[in-house]
C-alpha positions in Angstrom: 104.8 2.4 7.0 102.5 3.9 9.6 104.0 6.4 12.2 102.7 6.8 15.7 101.6 10.3 16.7 102.7 12.2 19.7 99.7 11.0 21.7 100.9 7.4 21.5 104.4 8.4 22.5 103.1 10.1 25.6 101.1 7.1 26.6 104.1 4.8 26.1 106.3 7.2 28.2 103.7 7.2 31.0 103.4 3.4 30.9 107.2 3.0 31.0 107.5 5.4 34.0 104.8 3.5 35.8 106.6 0.2 35.3 109.9 1.7 36.4 111.7 1.8 33.0 114.8 3.9 33.0 114.7 4.8 36.6 117.9 2.9 37.4 116.2 1.2 40.3 114.4 -2.1 40.4 110.7 -1.9 41.2 110.1 -2.4 44.9 108.2 -5.6 45.5 105.8 -5.2 48.4 104.9 -8.0 50.7 102.2 -8.7 53.3 101.0 -6.1 55.6 99.7 -8.3 58.4 100.6 -11.3 60.6 97.9 -13.5 61.9 97.6 -14.4 65.6 96.8 -17.9 66.8 93.1 -17.4 66.1 93.8 -16.2 62.5 93.1 -12.5 63.1 95.6 -10.4 61.2 97.6 -7.7 63.1 100.0 -5.0 61.9 103.4 -5.0 63.5 102.3 -6.9 66.6 104.4 -6.2 69.7 103.5 -9.7 71.1 103.3 -12.9 69.1 102.3 -16.3 70.5 104.9 -18.4 68.7 103.6 -21.9 69.7 99.8 -21.7 69.3 99.4 -25.4 70.2 100.2 -24.9 73.9 101.2 -21.2 74.4 104.6 -22.4 75.7 106.6 -19.7 73.8 105.6 -16.0 73.5 107.6 -13.3 71.9 107.1 -9.9 73.4 108.5 -6.3 73.1 109.0 -6.9 69.4 110.6 -4.2 67.3 110.0 -4.9 63.5 112.1 -4.0 60.5 111.3 -4.5 56.9 107.5 -4.7 57.6 105.5 -4.9 54.4 108.4 -6.3 52.4 108.5 -10.0 51.4 110.6 -10.8 54.6 110.2 -8.9 57.9 112.2 -9.4 61.0 111.7 -8.5 64.7 113.8 -8.7 67.7 112.5 -9.0 71.2 112.2 -11.3 74.2 110.9 -14.8 74.3 109.1 -16.0 77.4 109.4 -19.8 77.3 107.9 -22.5 79.5 110.9 -24.7 79.8 108.8 -27.6 81.0 107.4 -28.1 77.5 110.9 -28.4 76.0 113.2 -29.9 78.6 112.2 -33.0 80.6 111.9 -32.0 84.2 109.4 -32.1 87.1 107.6 -28.8 87.2 103.9 -28.6 88.1 103.7 -24.8 87.7 106.0 -24.3 84.8 109.6 -23.1 84.7 109.6 -19.9 82.7 112.8 -18.3 81.3 113.4 -15.3 79.1 115.7 -15.4 76.0 116.5 -12.9 73.3 114.6 -13.9 70.2 114.5 -13.0 66.5 111.3 -13.6 64.5 111.4 -13.8 60.7 108.1 -13.4 59.0 107.9 -14.6 55.4 105.7 -16.1 52.7 102.4 -14.6 51.8 98.8 -15.6 51.9 95.5 -13.8 51.4 93.4 -13.7 54.5 89.6 -13.1 54.2 89.9 -10.5 56.9 92.7 -8.0 56.3 94.2 -8.9 52.9 97.7 -10.2 52.4 99.4 -11.7 55.5 102.7 -13.3 56.2 102.3 -17.1 55.9 104.9 -18.3 58.4 107.3 -17.2 61.1 110.7 -18.6 61.9 112.2 -18.2 65.4 115.8 -17.9 66.2 116.5 -18.1 70.0 119.7 -16.5 71.1 121.5 -18.2 73.9 120.0 -21.7 73.8 120.4 -22.4 77.5 123.5 -24.6 77.2 122.2 -26.6 74.2 119.2 -28.1 75.9 116.8 -27.1 73.2 115.2 -30.0 71.4 115.7 -30.0 67.6 112.0 -29.5 67.0 112.3 -26.1 68.6 115.6 -24.7 67.3 115.0 -22.3 64.5 111.4 -23.7 64.0 109.3 -22.5 61.1 105.6 -22.2 62.1 102.7 -21.8 59.7 100.4 -19.0 60.7 96.6 -19.5 60.5 94.5 -17.2 58.4 90.8 -16.9 58.8 
């Protein structure tokens, strides 16, 4: 039977340490480092996110992120919402209201510019204005572009 020399043992020990063997902690899985804007340009911890790219009727601002770079990141801030896009009413100039919002960024995709980015965001609007939000808006999951 052939024995391994001390050199092989050292290589095995280094490989085990690099893989997190025996550390008592699970290896940390890193997630995306960017979130694409509506044009697909990736940004790091954006303070403003246009949530509805199709019409710009919902914008999240003053975002404070936590868990950035992990598989799921969250942000709290303020949503500026054009209520005319969501609630039937007569308003030629828009009827904008602000609501507390939580954004949840998750999923992963590789962007040609900027590397890994979150693939989608989910919005949770706090205080749904007396239940007038249409179902298509409540807690919506929106795919983010990536160019």
